[in-house]
SEKOL-740980 format. One record per atom (N, C-alpha, C, O): residue in one letter; atom name; x, y, z. Coordinates in Angstrom, 2 decimals. Atoms other than C-alpha are relative to their C-alpha. Example, Ala and Ser with C-alpha at 12.3 -4.5 7.8 and 13.67 -1.06 7.14 Angstrom:
<recs>
A  N  0.89  -1.19  0.00
A  CA  12.30  -4.50  7.80
A  C  0.90  1.20  0.00
A  O  1.94  1.18  0.66
S  N  -0.82  -1.19  -0.06
S  CA  13.67  -1.06  7.14
S  C  -0.77  1.09  0.73
S  O  -0.26  2.20  0.90
</recs>
This chain:
<recs>
M  N  -0.75  -0.47  -1.31
M  CA  -21.93  12.70  -2.37
M  C  1.11  -0.76  0.50
M  O  1.97  0.09  0.74
R  N  -1.34  0.17  -0.40
R  CA  -19.10  10.78  -1.23
R  C  1.38  0.71  -0.93
R  O  2.42  1.08  -0.38
S  N  -1.10  -0.70  0.52
S  CA  -16.90  12.29  -4.26
S  C  -0.12  0.72  0.02
S  O  0.99  1.24  -0.07
G  N  -0.50  -1.35  -1.30
G  CA  -17.54  15.38  -2.85
G  C  0.84  0.79  1.42
G  O  1.57  1.73  1.72
I  N  -0.47  -0.46  -0.86
I  CA  -17.02  15.32  0.03
I  C  1.71  0.00  0.14
I  O  2.56  0.82  0.50
S  N  -1.41  0.26  0.49
S  CA  -13.91  13.94  -0.72
S  C  0.79  1.06  -0.82
S  O  1.45  1.81  -0.11
I  N  -0.88  -1.41  0.78
I  CA  -12.19  16.58  -3.38
I  C  -0.54  1.06  1.50
I  O  0.37  1.05  2.33
V  N  0.59  -1.00  -0.71
V  CA  -13.63  18.86  -1.05
V  C  0.78  0.30  1.57
V  O  1.17  1.25  2.24
F  N  -0.92  0.24  -1.97
F  CA  -11.99  17.93  2.55
F  C  1.70  -0.23  -0.79
F  O  2.73  0.20  -0.27
F  N  -1.73  -0.38  0.21
F  CA  -8.59  17.23  0.07
F  C  0.42  1.24  -0.32
F  O  1.40  1.80  0.19
C  N  0.14  -0.86  -0.23
C  CA  -9.16  19.86  -1.00
C  C  0.74  1.75  0.88
C  O  1.50  2.66  0.53
L  N  0.17  -0.36  -1.56
L  CA  -9.24  21.68  2.44
L  C  1.41  -0.52  0.85
L  O  2.02  0.23  1.62
G  N  -1.07  0.32  0.01
G  CA  -6.42  19.67  3.05
G  C  1.32  0.23  -0.46
G  O  2.26  0.50  0.29
S  N  -1.33  -0.96  0.43
S  CA  -3.67  20.72  0.64
S  C  -0.55  1.15  0.39
S  O  0.64  1.46  0.32
L  N  -0.46  -1.37  -0.44
L  CA  -4.42  24.32  1.87
L  C  0.42  -0.01  1.56
L  O  1.16  0.77  2.16
F  N  -0.39  0.19  -1.42
F  CA  -4.14  23.26  5.19
F  C  1.31  -0.23  0.13
F  O  2.09  0.54  0.70
F  N  -1.52  0.38  -0.62
F  CA  -0.83  21.04  5.17
F  C  0.62  0.96  -0.65
F  O  1.29  1.73  0.04
S  N  -1.07  -1.38  0.06
S  CA  0.81  23.63  2.82
S  C  -0.58  1.45  0.16
S  O  -0.43  2.23  -0.78
A  N  -0.51  -0.80  -1.08
A  CA  0.12  26.25  5.11
A  C  0.56  0.31  0.91
A  O  1.02  1.39  1.29
Y  N  -0.45  0.16  -1.01
Y  CA  1.08  24.38  7.84
Y  C  1.54  0.14  -0.25
Y  O  2.30  0.74  0.52
H  N  -1.86  0.85  -0.17
H  CA  4.97  22.86  6.26
H  C  0.22  1.53  -0.23
H  O  0.97  1.97  0.65
R  N  -0.36  -1.21  0.03
R  CA  5.00  26.97  4.73
R  C  0.39  0.92  1.03
R  O  1.23  1.81  0.97
T  N  -0.08  -0.94  -1.18
T  CA  4.62  28.41  8.09
T  C  1.14  -0.11  0.85
T  O  2.06  0.64  1.15
L  N  -0.81  0.61  -0.63
L  CA  6.02  25.91  10.02
L  C  2.23  -0.45  -0.40
L  O  2.84  -1.38  0.12
S  N  -0.91  0.48  0.92
S  CA  9.64  25.82  7.89
S  C  -0.43  -1.39  -0.86
S  O  -1.22  -2.21  -0.38
P  N  0.92  1.21  0.47
P  CA  8.76  23.09  5.50
P  C  0.92  -1.99  -0.03
P  O  0.34  -3.06  -0.22
R  N  -0.75  1.28  0.48
R  CA  11.69  20.04  5.21
R  C  1.19  0.20  1.44
R  O  2.33  -0.27  1.44
K  N  -0.24  1.00  -1.67
K  CA  12.54  20.00  9.40
K  C  -0.60  -1.07  0.04
K  O  -1.46  -1.51  -0.73
R  N  0.34  1.57  -0.26
R  CA  12.23  16.76  10.96
R  C  -1.51  0.34  0.60
R  O  -2.51  -0.18  0.11
W  N  0.71  -0.30  -1.30
W  CA  9.95  18.17  13.77
W  C  -1.47  -0.07  -0.80
W  O  -2.34  -0.92  -0.60
V  N  0.98  -0.35  0.65
V  CA  7.42  19.94  11.04
V  C  -0.50  -2.01  -0.65
V  O  -1.51  -2.57  -0.24
L  N  -0.03  1.22  0.41
L  CA  7.69  16.22  9.25
L  C  -1.18  -0.67  0.45
L  O  -2.31  -0.90  0.02
V  N  1.11  1.12  -0.49
V  CA  6.58  14.03  11.98
V  C  -1.48  0.59  0.76
V  O  -2.48  -0.13  0.77
S  N  1.53  -0.17  0.10
S  CA  3.56  15.95  13.17
S  C  -0.74  0.21  -0.67
S  O  -1.93  0.04  -0.44
S  N  1.04  0.82  0.96
S  CA  2.49  15.98  9.99
S  C  -0.90  -0.81  -0.17
S  O  -2.12  -0.88  -0.37
H  N  0.79  1.35  -0.21
H  CA  2.28  12.80  10.24
H  C  -0.60  -0.40  1.18
H  O  -1.43  -1.28  0.97
T  N  0.01  0.29  -0.34
T  CA  1.78  12.44  12.99
T  C  -1.55  0.54  0.19
T  O  -2.10  0.09  1.19
L  N  1.01  -0.50  -0.40
L  CA  -1.61  14.44  12.73
L  C  -0.24  -0.41  -1.81
L  O  -1.12  0.17  -2.45
Q  N  1.11  0.94  1.40
Q  CA  -2.39  12.43  9.12
Q  C  -0.19  -0.82  0.76
Q  O  -1.31  -1.29  0.57
L  N  0.60  1.35  -0.11
L  CA  -2.15  9.31  11.61
L  C  -0.89  0.50  1.15
L  O  -1.54  -0.53  1.30
L  N  0.84  -0.01  -0.40
L  CA  -4.28  10.54  13.93
L  C  -1.51  0.30  -0.47
L  O  -2.54  -0.07  0.09
L  N  1.38  0.04  1.01
L  CA  -7.04  11.60  11.21
L  C  -0.54  -1.64  -0.26
L  O  -1.70  -2.04  -0.34
I  N  0.84  1.48  0.93
I  CA  -7.16  7.74  9.93
I  C  -0.19  -0.87  2.28
I  O  -0.66  -1.99  2.47
I  N  -0.41  0.34  -0.88
I  CA  -6.81  6.76  13.40
I  C  -1.66  0.42  0.42
I  O  -2.39  -0.55  0.62
I  N  1.27  -1.00  -0.15
I  CA  -10.16  9.10  14.07
I  C  -1.21  -1.11  -0.52
I  O  -2.17  -1.60  0.08
A  N  1.21  0.66  1.28
A  CA  -12.03  7.15  10.78
A  C  0.08  -1.36  0.71
A  O  -0.94  -1.81  1.22
A  N  -0.36  1.55  -0.07
A  CA  -10.53  3.64  11.62
A  C  -1.40  -0.41  1.86
A  O  -2.30  -1.15  2.26
L  N  1.37  -0.03  -1.71
L  CA  -12.41  4.48  15.60
L  C  -1.64  0.57  -0.54
L  O  -2.61  0.50  0.22
M  N  0.94  -0.41  -0.01
M  CA  -15.10  6.01  13.64
M  C  -1.19  -1.18  -0.67
M  O  -2.40  -1.26  -0.47
V  N  0.90  1.47  0.99
V  CA  -16.34  2.55  11.16
V  C  0.32  -0.93  0.89
V  O  -0.55  -1.80  0.82
T  N  -0.27  0.96  -1.15
T  CA  -14.64  0.28  14.28
T  C  -1.47  -0.05  1.07
T  O  -1.95  -1.06  1.60
L  N  0.52  0.28  -1.37
L  CA  -17.19  1.59  16.84
L  C  -2.20  0.20  -0.27
L  O  -3.22  0.07  0.41
G  N  1.43  -1.18  0.19
G  CA  -20.32  3.45  14.56
G  C  -0.69  -0.57  -0.67
G  O  -0.05  -1.51  -1.13
P  N  0.92  1.00  -0.43
P  CA  -23.49  1.86  13.76
P  C  0.59  -1.03  -1.25
P  O  1.62  -0.75  -1.87
A  N  -0.39  0.36  0.90
A  CA  -23.18  -0.53  11.41
A  C  -0.06  0.32  -1.82
A  O  1.13  0.63  -1.78
T  N  0.32  -0.68  1.50
T  CA  -23.73  0.56  7.40
T  C  0.56  -1.24  -1.39
T  O  1.41  -2.11  -1.24
S  N  0.68  1.02  1.45
S  CA  -24.39  -1.50  3.71
S  C  0.32  1.25  -0.94
S  O  0.91  2.32  -0.81
K  N  -0.11  -0.86  1.23
K  CA  -24.76  -0.16  0.39
K  C  -1.52  0.71  -0.24
K  O  -1.82  1.64  -0.99
E  N  1.15  -0.22  -0.04
E  CA  -28.34  -0.08  1.17
E  C  -0.55  1.05  1.88
E  O  -1.62  1.01  2.49
T  N  0.36  -0.24  -1.17
T  CA  -28.01  1.95  4.54
T  C  -0.05  1.75  -0.77
T  O  0.46  2.05  -1.85
P  N  -0.01  -0.77  1.13
P  CA  -28.88  5.52  3.68
P  C  1.78  1.22  0.73
P  O  2.64  0.82  1.51
F  N  -1.52  -0.75  0.53
F  CA  -25.64  8.52  3.41
F  C  -0.17  0.77  2.24
F  O  -1.13  1.21  2.86
N  N  0.39  0.04  -1.64
N  CA  -25.13  9.09  7.57
N  C  1.37  0.97  -0.43
N  O  1.99  1.08  -1.49
F  N  -1.24  -0.57  -0.67
F  CA  -22.35  11.41  9.47
F  C  0.98  -0.88  -0.10
F  O  1.99  -0.66  -0.76
F  N  -0.48  1.39  0.80
F  CA  -21.24  7.52  9.54
F  C  1.24  -0.73  -0.99
F  O  2.27  -1.40  -0.90
I  N  -0.79  -0.03  1.15
I  CA  -20.20  7.51  6.33
I  C  0.07  0.57  -0.45
I  O  -0.59  0.39  -1.47
G  N  0.41  -1.40  0.31
G  CA  -19.73  10.96  5.61
G  C  1.61  0.83  0.47
G  O  2.45  1.37  -0.24
A  N  -0.92  -0.22  -0.71
A  CA  -17.24  11.81  8.27
A  C  1.47  -0.89  -0.08
A  O  2.54  -0.45  0.32
P  N  -1.66  0.64  -0.16
P  CA  -14.27  9.17  7.85
P  C  0.13  0.22  -1.44
P  O  1.23  -0.25  -1.75
I  N  -0.15  0.10  1.49
I  CA  -14.45  9.67  4.12
I  C  0.54  1.16  0.20
I  O  1.74  1.21  -0.07
A  N  -1.48  -1.05  -0.03
A  CA  -13.03  13.05  4.84
A  C  0.86  -0.30  0.89
A  O  2.02  0.05  0.67
L  N  -1.43  -0.62  -1.01
L  CA  -10.95  12.90  7.56
L  C  1.51  -0.11  -1.36
L  O  2.41  0.66  -1.73
I  N  -1.00  0.44  0.81
I  CA  -9.09  10.34  4.87
I  C  -0.09  0.93  -1.23
I  O  -0.13  2.05  -0.71
A  N  0.18  -1.01  0.33
A  CA  -9.39  12.36  2.62
A  C  0.56  1.39  -0.36
A  O  0.83  1.89  -1.45
F  N  -0.50  -1.42  -0.98
F  CA  -8.24  15.63  4.47
F  C  1.68  -0.56  0.37
F  O  2.62  0.17  0.04
Q  N  -1.38  0.22  0.44
Q  CA  -4.85  13.05  5.32
Q  C  0.95  0.44  -1.39
Q  O  1.96  1.09  -1.64
A  N  -0.81  0.56  0.74
A  CA  -4.33  11.93  2.33
A  C  0.56  1.69  -1.46
A  O  1.40  1.47  -2.33
A  N  -1.02  -1.17  -0.14
A  CA  -3.33  15.96  1.12
A  C  1.14  0.16  1.40
A  O  1.84  1.05  1.86
G  N  -1.26  -0.96  -0.82
G  CA  -1.09  16.33  3.51
G  C  1.02  -1.33  -0.41
G  O  2.23  -1.11  -0.47
Q  N  -0.78  1.25  0.80
Q  CA  0.35  12.77  2.11
Q  C  0.91  0.50  -1.48
Q  O  2.06  0.14  -1.72
A  N  0.09  -0.73  0.81
A  CA  0.28  14.96  -1.09
A  C  1.32  1.39  0.20
A  O  2.44  1.66  -0.22
V  N  -1.00  -0.91  0.02
V  CA  1.62  17.79  -0.06
V  C  1.09  -0.20  0.56
V  O  1.64  0.88  0.33
T  N  -0.62  0.44  -0.36
T  CA  4.29  16.36  1.63
T  C  0.93  -0.88  -1.25
T  O  2.15  -0.73  -1.26
S  N  -0.53  -0.25  2.22
S  CA  5.23  15.00  -2.67
S  C  0.76  1.15  0.13
S  O  1.87  0.89  0.60
R  N  0.04  -1.39  0.03
R  CA  5.79  18.62  -2.79
R  C  1.28  0.59  0.45
R  O  2.23  1.16  -0.09
V  N  -1.12  -0.90  -0.97
V  CA  7.68  19.58  0.45
V  C  1.87  -0.66  -0.41
V  O  2.98  -0.16  -0.22
L  N  -1.36  0.06  -0.67
L  CA  10.42  17.46  0.05
L  C  0.38  -0.69  -1.52
L  O  1.31  -1.50  -1.63
Q  N  -0.83  -1.04  1.41
Q  CA  10.79  18.25  -4.04
Q  C  -0.42  -1.35  -0.88
Q  O  0.22  -1.43  -1.92
Y  N  -0.08  1.79  1.04
Y  CA  9.49  14.06  -5.73
Y  C  -1.93  0.24  0.11
Y  O  -2.83  -0.11  0.88
N  N  1.01  -0.03  -0.38
N  CA  6.76  15.48  -7.11
N  C  -0.55  -0.55  -0.86
N  O  -1.31  0.20  -1.46
G  N  -0.09  1.41  1.30
G  CA  6.34  12.02  -9.79
G  C  -0.29  -0.19  1.10
G  O  -1.13  -0.41  0.22
L  N  0.43  0.89  -0.28
L  CA  5.31  10.72  -7.02
L  C  -1.50  -0.24  0.98
L  O  -1.80  -1.12  1.79
T  N  1.50  0.25  -0.58
T  CA  1.43  11.67  -6.06
T  C  -0.38  -0.63  -0.84
T  O  -0.01  -0.40  -2.00
S  N  0.94  0.90  0.42
S  CA  -0.70  9.20  -7.03
S  C  -1.85  -0.02  -0.59
S  O  -2.69  -0.75  -1.13
V  N  1.34  -0.47  -0.02
V  CA  -3.67  11.24  -6.91
V  C  -0.04  0.92  -1.53
V  O  -1.10  1.56  -1.47
V  N  0.07  -0.10  1.00
V  CA  -3.18  12.56  -10.60
V  C  0.87  -0.87  -1.03
V  O  1.95  -0.74  -1.60
L  N  -1.70  1.54  1.16
L  CA  -1.38  9.44  -12.75
L  C  -0.62  0.90  -1.68
L  O  0.36  0.81  -2.42
T  N  -0.03  -0.46  1.13
T  CA  -2.66  11.26  -16.03
T  C  2.15  1.26  0.11
T  O  3.25  1.12  -0.43
S  N  -1.58  -1.19  -1.25
S  CA  0.86  14.03  -14.34
S  C  1.12  -0.86  0.26
S  O  2.20  -0.44  0.68
I  N  -1.02  0.90  -0.71
I  CA  2.67  10.75  -13.70
I  C  0.23  -0.36  -1.76
I  O  1.37  -0.12  -2.17
Y  N  0.37  0.93  0.91
Y  CA  1.77  9.05  -17.14
Y  C  0.86  1.03  -0.93
Y  O  1.88  0.60  -1.47
C  N  -0.74  -1.07  1.31
C  CA  2.90  12.72  -19.62
C  C  1.68  0.24  0.64
C  O  2.62  0.54  -0.10
D  N  -1.52  -0.36  -0.59
D  CA  6.22  13.14  -17.06
D  C  0.88  -0.44  -0.15
D  O  1.97  0.10  -0.33
L  N  -0.49  1.39  0.15
L  CA  7.17  9.57  -17.31
L  C  0.30  -0.44  -1.75
L  O  1.36  -0.80  -2.24
F  N  -0.57  0.35  1.75
F  CA  6.58  8.99  -21.55
F  C  1.07  1.77  -0.30
F  O  1.94  1.79  -1.18
S  N  -0.32  -1.25  0.91
S  CA  7.72  13.18  -21.97
S  C  1.11  -0.17  0.49
S  O  1.66  0.92  0.30
D  N  -2.01  0.37  -1.05
D  CA  11.55  11.98  -19.92
D  C  0.91  0.01  -1.29
D  O  0.87  -1.05  -1.92
P  N  -1.35  0.25  0.71
P  CA  14.49  12.57  -22.34
P  C  0.25  -1.38  0.18
P  O  0.32  -1.93  -0.93
G  N  -0.61  1.16  -0.87
G  CA  15.55  9.06  -20.15
G  C  -0.70  -0.49  -0.67
G  O  -0.29  -0.70  -1.82
L  N  -0.01  1.14  0.12
L  CA  13.49  7.00  -20.60
L  C  -0.04  -1.19  -0.22
L  O  -0.80  -2.04  0.25
G  N  -0.48  1.05  0.37
G  CA  15.19  4.65  -22.28
G  C  0.68  -0.50  0.57
G  O  0.61  -1.73  0.60
A  N  -0.68  0.56  -0.42
A  CA  17.76  4.39  -20.38
A  C  -0.07  -0.84  1.58
A  O  -0.94  -0.94  2.45
G  N  0.11  1.17  -0.85
G  CA  19.07  1.81  -18.13
G  C  -0.72  0.35  1.63
G  O  -1.25  1.43  1.92
L  N  0.63  0.43  -1.38
L  CA  17.83  0.70  -14.31
L  C  -0.38  1.14  1.16
L  O  -1.35  1.58  1.78
G  N  -0.26  -0.98  -1.09
G  CA  20.05  3.11  -12.30
G  C  0.42  1.33  -0.69
G  O  1.38  1.98  -0.26
A  N  -1.14  -0.53  0.38
A  CA  20.81  5.42  -14.58
A  C  -1.66  1.40  0.20
A  O  -1.11  2.45  0.53
N  N  1.48  -0.70  -0.33
N  CA  17.01  7.63  -14.09
N  C  -0.70  -0.65  0.87
N  O  -1.58  -1.48  0.64
P  N  1.67  0.38  -0.64
P  CA  15.35  7.24  -10.72
P  C  -0.61  0.38  0.02
P  O  -1.60  -0.35  0.12
E  N  1.71  -0.99  1.14
E  CA  12.75  10.01  -11.88
E  C  -0.41  -0.74  -0.94
E  O  -1.62  -0.48  -0.91
R  N  0.85  0.34  0.22
R  CA  11.70  7.88  -14.19
R  C  -0.35  -1.23  0.43
R  O  -1.28  -1.66  -0.24
N  N  -0.27  1.08  0.02
N  CA  12.05  4.68  -12.80
N  C  -0.83  0.13  1.58
N  O  -1.51  -0.89  1.74
R  N  1.16  -0.82  -0.94
R  CA  9.97  6.36  -9.40
R  C  -1.84  0.21  -0.78
R  O  -2.94  -0.09  -0.31
R  N  0.76  -0.64  0.86
R  CA  7.65  7.66  -11.97
R  C  -0.64  -1.46  -0.91
R  O  -1.71  -1.39  -1.51
A  N  0.17  1.43  0.44
A  CA  7.55  3.74  -13.30
A  C  -1.17  0.30  0.70
A  O  -2.13  1.05  0.51
A  N  0.34  0.14  -0.25
A  CA  6.55  2.73  -11.09
A  C  -0.89  0.07  1.71
A  O  -0.81  -0.73  2.64
A  N  1.35  -0.78  -0.06
A  CA  3.64  4.64  -9.42
A  C  -0.74  -0.28  -0.50
A  O  -1.06  -1.34  0.02
P  N  0.56  1.25  -0.27
P  CA  1.37  3.40  -10.81
P  C  -0.86  -1.04  -0.22
P  O  -2.08  -1.18  -0.05
V  N  0.21  1.05  -1.05
V  CA  1.46  0.39  -10.51
V  C  0.74  -0.53  1.69
V  O  1.18  -1.64  2.00
L  N  0.07  0.51  -1.12
L  CA  2.07  0.11  -7.19
L  C  -1.39  0.74  0.59
L  O  -2.10  0.06  1.33
L  N  1.80  -0.58  0.17
L  CA  -1.43  2.45  -6.99
L  C  -0.63  -0.78  0.13
L  O  -1.31  -0.96  1.14
L  N  0.66  0.67  1.19
L  CA  -2.69  0.30  -9.03
L  C  0.25  -1.63  1.29
L  O  -0.83  -1.66  1.87
F  N  -0.08  0.93  -0.96
F  CA  -1.79  -3.03  -6.39
F  C  -0.18  -0.02  1.43
F  O  -0.11  -1.01  2.17
G  N  -0.11  -0.50  -1.26
G  CA  -2.16  -1.10  -3.32
G  C  -1.95  0.34  0.55
G  O  -2.65  0.26  1.56
A  N  1.57  -0.08  0.42
A  CA  -5.80  -0.27  -4.71
A  C  -0.64  -1.30  0.15
A  O  -1.80  -1.32  0.56
V  N  0.50  0.89  0.04
V  CA  -6.27  -3.70  -4.91
V  C  0.15  -0.72  1.09
V  O  -0.83  -1.20  1.65
L  N  -0.73  0.44  -1.98
L  CA  -4.30  -5.03  -1.45
L  C  -1.29  0.56  0.29
L  O  -2.27  -0.16  0.04
G  N  1.45  -0.92  -0.32
G  CA  -7.23  -2.46  -0.38
G  C  -1.58  -0.59  0.17
G  O  -2.47  -0.85  0.98
G  N  2.17  0.65  0.29
G  CA  -10.61  -3.70  -1.80
G  C  0.72  -1.30  0.63
G  O  0.53  -1.37  1.84
V  N  0.46  1.55  -0.95
V  CA  -9.66  -7.49  -0.70
V  C  0.41  -0.01  1.24
V  O  0.02  -0.96  1.91
W  N  0.05  -0.03  -1.29
W  CA  -8.77  -6.88  2.22
W  C  -1.19  0.37  0.12
W  O  -1.99  -0.56  0.16
A  N  0.49  -0.79  -0.75
A  CA  -11.22  -3.91  3.21
A  C  -2.20  -1.86  -0.37
A  O  -3.02  -2.39  0.39
H  N  0.97  1.16  0.04
H  CA  -14.14  -6.98  1.44
H  C  0.32  -1.15  0.39
H  O  -0.22  -2.07  -0.23
S  N  -0.44  1.46  -0.15
S  CA  -12.43  -9.97  3.11
S  C  -0.40  0.04  1.87
S  O  -0.47  0.89  2.76
G  N  0.23  0.26  -2.10
G  CA  -13.17  -11.03  6.99
G  C  -0.27  1.06  0.80
G  O  -1.22  1.24  1.55
V  N  -0.52  -1.08  -1.43
V  CA  -11.85  -8.13  8.96
V  C  -0.76  1.25  -0.77
V  O  -1.09  2.24  -0.11
G  N  0.86  -1.69  0.45
G  CA  -13.72  -5.27  6.35
G  C  0.69  0.86  -0.56
G  O  1.70  0.70  -1.24
L  N  -0.69  -1.35  0.29
L  CA  -12.98  -1.94  5.85
L  C  0.72  0.60  1.44
L  O  1.57  1.48  1.55
A  N  -0.72  -0.36  -1.41
A  CA  -12.14  -1.70  9.60
A  C  0.53  -0.03  -0.07
A  O  1.19  1.00  -0.12
G  N  -1.28  0.12  0.06
G  CA  -9.53  -3.52  9.35
G  C  0.60  0.19  -1.15
G  O  1.27  -0.85  -1.18
A  N  -0.21  -0.66  0.92
A  CA  -8.41  -1.98  6.09
A  C  0.82  1.20  1.14
A  O  1.87  0.82  1.65
L  N  0.38  -1.29  -1.02
L  CA  -8.37  1.56  8.52
L  C  1.12  -0.39  0.93
L  O  2.25  0.06  0.72
W  N  -0.91  0.36  -0.40
W  CA  -6.59  -0.06  10.96
W  C  1.60  -0.23  -0.46
W  O  2.54  0.40  0.03
T  N  -1.20  0.68  0.86
T  CA  -3.71  -1.67  8.93
T  C  0.92  1.38  -0.65
T  O  2.12  1.39  -0.94
A  N  -0.11  -1.02  0.74
A  CA  -3.70  1.85  7.44
A  C  0.94  0.95  1.01
A  O  1.88  1.68  0.72
V  N  -0.55  -0.19  -1.74
V  CA  -2.80  2.72  11.44
V  C  1.18  -0.22  -0.45
V  O  1.89  0.48  -1.17
A  N  -0.89  0.52  0.04
A  CA  -0.50  0.73  11.50
A  C  1.56  0.40  -1.32
A  O  2.68  0.83  -1.05
L  N  -1.03  -1.24  0.91
L  CA  1.61  2.07  8.23
L  C  0.33  1.18  -0.05
L  O  1.54  1.37  -0.20
K  N  -0.39  -1.07  -1.08
K  CA  1.58  5.35  9.34
K  C  0.33  -0.05  0.74
K  O  1.54  0.22  0.72
T  N  -1.02  0.38  -1.37
T  CA  2.70  4.78  11.99
T  C  1.45  -0.63  -0.05
T  O  2.37  -0.24  0.66
L  N  -1.78  0.34  0.38
L  CA  5.98  3.13  10.96
L  C  0.35  1.35  -0.61
L  O  1.41  1.97  -0.48
V  N  -1.23  -1.36  0.84
V  CA  6.17  6.31  8.63
V  C  0.30  1.03  0.83
V  O  0.91  2.02  0.43
V  N  -0.12  -1.52  -0.76
V  CA  5.96  8.62  12.15
V  C  1.09  -0.73  0.09
V  O  1.88  0.03  -0.46
C  N  -0.59  -0.04  -0.64
C  CA  8.75  6.24  13.42
C  C  0.81  0.12  -0.89
C  O  1.89  0.61  -0.59
A  N  -0.94  -0.59  0.73
A  CA  10.28  6.58  10.51
A  C  0.85  1.27  -0.28
A  O  2.02  1.26  -0.66
W  N  -0.29  -1.06  -0.09
W  CA  10.61  10.03  10.56
W  C  1.03  0.69  0.95
W  O  1.71  1.71  0.89
V  N  -0.10  -1.34  -1.74
V  CA  11.51  10.85  14.33
V  C  1.27  -1.24  -0.20
V  O  2.14  -1.02  0.65
M  N  -1.38  0.54  -0.38
M  CA  14.45  8.09  13.83
M  C  0.97  0.34  -1.50
M  O  2.01  -0.27  -1.75
W  N  -0.83  -0.10  1.35
W  CA  15.82  9.32  10.33
W  C  0.79  1.23  0.60
W  O  0.53  2.00  1.52
A  N  -1.34  -0.95  -0.56
A  CA  19.20  11.39  10.46
A  C  -0.29  1.14  -0.53
A  O  -0.96  1.25  -1.56
A  N  0.01  -1.31  0.12
A  CA  19.26  14.57  10.31
A  C  0.80  1.01  -1.28
A  O  1.95  1.10  -0.85
D  N  -0.55  -0.09  1.08
D  CA  20.56  16.26  6.95
D  C  1.31  1.38  0.69
D  O  1.11  2.56  1.01
E  N  -0.90  -0.96  -0.11
E  CA  23.73  17.97  7.75
E  C  0.64  1.45  -0.81
E  O  1.26  1.51  -1.87
K  N  -0.11  -1.33  0.43
K  CA  24.14  21.64  7.25
K  C  1.57  0.64  -0.73
K  O  1.64  1.81  -1.11
</recs>
C-alpha cells in the first residue's frame, strides 16, 4: 500500500511540476523559487503530521497519518526530479539508478581525468551520495529524533535550497 501511494503521488507530482515549469517558463528564477517553496511547504506539512499526529508503530494499521506524509514527500520528490530535467542535469536523478549506471558506463569519456568529464563525475557521485544519504537518513530516523526529526532536517535543508535560489545571480541574456 505504501509503495503504491508513493508511486502514484510521484507520478502525479511529475505531471504537476512539469506542467508548472512548462507553463511558467521553466528556467526563470521566480519559477524555480516558487517550485522549491511549494516542495518545502509539502515537507513542512508532512513533518507537522508526523510530529503532531498520533504515535504510530509497525503494528499500527495503515491510516491517514501514515499515508498522507508518504504522498506529500513523494509528490515533492517529483518536483526535485523535474527541476533536474529543467536545468538539464538529467544524470542527477536518483529515481532510476539503472539509468545513471547505463549513462555512466557507456560514457566514452569514462576513463578521462577528474577535471575532464564533469558529467561523468556527477553520474559517479549520484549513487554514492544517494546511498550515503539513505544510510544517514535511516540512522537519523531510527535515532532519538525519529522520523519527525529526519523530516525537520529535510525542511531545514530545503529551506537552504530555497534561499540559494533567491540569492542566485540571474544569467545575463
